[in-house]
C-alpha positions in Angstrom: 179.3 287.2 -7.4 176.6 288.2 -4.9 178.1 291.7 -4.8 177.7 292.3 -8.5 175.4 295.2 -9.5 172.6 293.8 -11.7 169.8 295.7 -13.4 166.8 293.9 -14.9 164.6 295.6 -17.5 161.1 294.6 -18.5 157.6 294.4 -17.1 154.8 292.1 -16.1 155.3 288.4 -15.5 158.5 288.2 -17.6 160.3 290.7 -15.3 158.9 289.0 -12.2 160.4 285.7 -13.4 163.8 287.4 -13.9 163.8 289.0 -10.5 162.8 285.8 -8.7 165.8 284.2 -10.4 168.3 287.1 -9.9 167.6 287.5 -6.2 169.4 284.1 -5.8 172.5 285.5 -7.6 172.9 289.1 -6.6 172.3 291.2 -3.4 172.6 294.4 -5.4 169.5 294.2 -7.7 167.6 297.0 -9.5 164.4 296.5 -11.6 163.6 299.1 -14.3 160.0 298.7 -15.2 157.9 299.8 -18.2 155.2 302.4 -17.5 153.0 302.0 -20.6 150.2 299.8 -19.2 146.8 301.1 -20.1 144.5 298.2 -19.2 142.7 296.9 -16.1 143.3 298.5 -12.7 146.5 300.3 -13.8 144.8 301.8 -16.8 141.9 303.1 -14.7 144.1 304.7 -12.1 146.3 306.2 -14.8 143.3 307.9 -16.4 141.6 308.9 -13.2 144.6 310.1 -11.3 147.1 311.0 -14.1 149.7 308.8 -12.4 152.1 306.3 -13.7 150.4 302.9 -14.2 151.4 301.0 -11.0 150.7 297.4 -11.9 154.0 296.3 -13.4 155.8 298.2 -10.6 153.7 296.3 -8.0 154.5 293.0 -9.6 158.3 293.7 -9.5 158.1 294.8 -5.9 156.2 291.6 -5.0 158.8 289.5 -6.8 161.5 291.0 -4.6 159.6 290.7 -1.2 161.5 289.4 1.8 161.4 285.6 2.1 159.7 285.7 5.5 156.2 285.5 6.8 156.1 289.3 6.9 157.3 289.7 3.4 155.0 287.0 2.0 152.0 288.4 3.8 152.5 291.9 2.4 153.2 290.5 -1.0 149.9 288.7 -0.9 148.1 291.8 0.2 149.6 293.9 -2.6 148.6 291.2 -5.1 145.0 290.8 -3.8 142.3 292.0 -6.2 138.7 293.0 -5.2 135.8 291.2 -6.8 132.7 293.3 -6.4 129.8 294.6 -8.4 131.0 298.2 -7.8 133.8 300.5 -8.9 136.5 298.6 -6.9 136.1 295.5 -9.0 139.4 294.0 -10.2 141.5 296.8 -8.6 144.6 295.4 -7.0 145.2 296.5 -3.4 148.9 297.3 -4.2 147.9 299.5 -7.1 145.7 301.6 -4.8 148.4 301.7 -2.1 151.1 302.8 -4.5 148.9 305.5 -6.1 148.0 306.8 -2.6 151.6 307.0 -1.5 152.5 308.8 -4.7 149.8 311.4 -4.0 151.1 311.8 -0.5 154.8 312.1 -1.4 154.6 313.6 -4.9 157.6 311.5 -5.8 157.2 308.1 -7.7 160.7 306.9 -6.8 160.4 307.7 -3.1 156.9 306.1 -3.1 158.2 302.8 -4.5 161.1 302.8 -2.0 158.6 303.2 0.8 156.5 300.2 -0.5 159.8 298.2 -0.9 160.6 298.9 2.8 157.2 297.6 3.7 157.8 294.4 1.8 161.5 294.1 3.0 162.2 294.0 -0.8 165.6 292.6 -1.7 166.3 295.2 -4.4 165.1 298.5 -5.8 162.2 299.1 -8.2 162.3 302.1 -10.5 160.0 303.3 -13.4 161.7 303.5 -16.8 160.3 307.0 -17.4 158.8 309.7 -15.2 155.6 310.1 -17.2 153.1 307.5 -18.3 153.7 306.3 -21.9 151.6 305.2 -24.7 152.8 302.5 -27.1 151.8 302.8 -30.8 152.5 300.2 -33.5 152.1 299.8 -37.3 150.7 296.3 -37.8 150.3 294.3 -41.0 147.0 292.5 -41.0 146.6 290.6 -44.3 147.4 293.1 -47.1 146.7 296.1 -45.0 148.9 298.1 -42.6 147.0 299.6 -39.7 148.0 301.8 -36.7 147.3 300.4 -33.2 147.6 302.5 -30.1 147.8 301.4 -26.5 149.8 298.7 -24.8 146.8 296.4 -24.3 145.8 296.7 -27.9 149.3 296.2 -29.3 149.8 293.2 -27.0 146.6 291.5 -28.3 146.8 292.6 -32.0 146.4 289.9 -34.6 149.0 290.7 -37.2 152.7 291.3 -37.8 154.1 294.2 -35.7 156.3 296.2 -38.1 157.2 299.2 -36.0 156.5 300.5 -32.5 157.0 303.9 -30.9 156.3 305.8 -27.7 154.1 308.8 -27.1 155.7 311.1 -25.9 158.6 310.2 -28.3 161.3 311.6 -26.0 160.1 310.9 -22.5 162.2 311.8 -19.5 164.0 308.7 -18.3 164.0 308.1 -14.6 167.4 309.5 -13.5 168.0 306.8 -10.9 167.4 304.2 -13.6 169.9 305.8 -15.9 172.5 305.8 -13.1 171.8 302.2 -12.1 172.3 301.0 -15.7 175.4 303.1 -16.2 176.9 301.7 -12.9 175.8 298.1 -13.4 178.1 295.1 -13.9 175.3 293.3 -15.8 172.1 294.5 -17.4 169.5 291.8 -18.1 166.7 292.3 -20.8 163.8 290.0 -21.2 161.9 287.7 -21.1 158.5 289.2 -21.5 156.0 290.6 -24.0 158.5 291.5 -26.7 157.0 294.6 -28.2 155.2 296.0 -25.1 157.4 295.1 -22.2 160.9 294.4 -23.5 161.7 296.6 -26.6 160.0 299.8 -25.2 163.1 300.4 -23.0 165.2 300.8 -26.1 162.9 303.6 -27.2 163.5 305.9 -24.2 166.6 307.9 -25.3 168.1 308.2 -21.8 167.8 304.5 -21.2 169.1 303.6 -24.7 172.2 305.8 -24.2 172.8 304.3 -20.7 172.5 300.7 -22.1 175.2 301.5 -24.6 177.6 302.3 -21.7 176.7 299.2 -19.6 179.6 296.8 -19.1 177.7 293.6 -19.9 174.3 292.9 -21.4 172.4 289.6 -21.2 169.3 288.8 -23.2 166.8 286.2 -22.0 164.7 284.6 -24.7 161.1 283.8 -24.3 160.0 280.2 -23.9 156.8 280.5 -26.0 155.3 283.0 -28.4 152.6 285.3 -27.1 149.1 285.1 -28.5 148.7 288.3 -30.4 151.8 290.3 -30.8 154.4 287.5 -31.4 152.4 284.4 -32.2 153.9 284.1 -35.7 157.5 284.9 -34.8 160.3 282.4 -34.5 162.8 282.6 -31.7 165.3 284.1 -34.2 162.6 286.6 -35.3 162.5 287.9 -31.8 166.2 288.7 -31.8 166.0 290.2 -35.3 163.2 292.5 -34.1 165.4 293.8 -31.3 168.3 294.3 -33.6 166.0 296.3 -35.9 165.2 298.7 -33.1 168.7 299.0 -31.7 171.1 298.0 -34.5 174.2 299.2 -32.7 173.4 297.6 -29.3 175.5 294.5 -28.6 174.9 291.7 -26.1 177.3 289.3 -24.5 174.9 286.3 -24.1 171.5 285.2 -25.1 170.0 282.6 -22.7 167.5 280.2 -24.3 165.9 276.9 -23.4 166.8 274.3 -26.0 163.2 273.0 -26.2 162.1 276.5 -27.3 164.6 276.8 -30.2 163.3 275.0 -33.2 166.1 276.1 -35.6 169.3 276.4 -33.7 171.3 277.6 -36.7 168.9 280.4 -37.4 168.8 281.4 -33.7 172.6 281.3 -33.4 172.9 283.5 -36.5 170.4 286.0 -35.1 172.3 286.1 -31.8 175.6 286.6 -33.7 174.1 289.7 -35.3 173.7 291.1 -31.8 177.3 290.2 -31.0 176.1 287.5 -28.6 176.9 283.9 -27.8 174.0 281.5 -27.2 173.8 279.8 -23.8 171.4 276.9 -24.0 170.1 275.9 -20.6 166.9 274.1 -19.4 165.2 277.0 -17.7 161.5 276.2 -18.1 159.4 275.1 -15.2 158.6 271.3 -15.0 155.1 272.2 -13.9 154.3 275.0 -16.3 156.2 274.7 -19.6 155.5 278.4 -20.5 157.0 279.7 -17.3 160.6 280.0 -16.2 161.8 278.0 -13.1 163.5 280.6 -10.8 166.3 278.2 -9.7 167.1 277.0 -13.1 167.1 280.5 -14.5 169.2 281.6 -11.6 171.8 278.9 -12.5 171.8 280.1 -16.1 172.4 283.7 -15.1 175.2 282.6 -12.8 176.8 280.7 -15.8 176.3 283.8 -18.0 177.9 286.1 -15.5 180.8 283.7 -14.9 181.5 283.6 -18.6 182.1 287.3 -18.4 183.6 287.3 -14.9 187.2 288.1 -16.1 185.9 291.5 -17.3 184.0 292.2 -14.0 185.4 294.0 -11.0 
């Protein structure tokens, strides 16, 4: 099983949790990361330099760092943020490093590979698109439907997200990401910010087409709702939202923690609409109930892969 080709899609803390788990399962791991962040250090660099927002890519690289003193040291350096009264305030060192390497090499993929070598990363990190993206959404707030633009604003919106889109609407997918998904034994989507980190991958036409050719697709449900964009959604609503954006995309398995599923019949029905079975496993951290435990999640992924193992290799 360690030789299986596994691709994980997402961004931020959700994707980092997935990668920390999957590195215990596969030695052939690729992360495909959203590039729509417009807030904080990433947003400032994006505006000033015109580059891809590096923050989610930095987090994915850090999650894959080599499990040695060298890897942990460089991970901590990349994650370090300045706290000053000047223009460097809240910039992450890794964001500055990645942006600098991109300017030197002129190639985002080669730049990420170079940072990965510095970390001894146990896997490859790729952007989902080759241009920075903007997320837009139609949101129902009370009796009014308003348009919200920007990842940070959509993530914190107070209302029901009815629709999301990308600008540009037909962005160039990262070619290496398309190839990785097409060649993968398993593609894992989620957990994470549903409308701003998970579902945007389905809106990149090249990635969407590649996902339809993937051999097996696994969906990881969130443990809790996110204040803002999903705070009023049930676990089943999350699955129905995905089905709405990609009605013909089927999944093999949905992994969920039983403590997070308040209505199992509803959740199972929503999963069935995706063509998926539900795999209930205790995957939450004992210390932080809103976070996944890497070893527990790794065991759940192993079970999900084994359930499909007769169709692999």
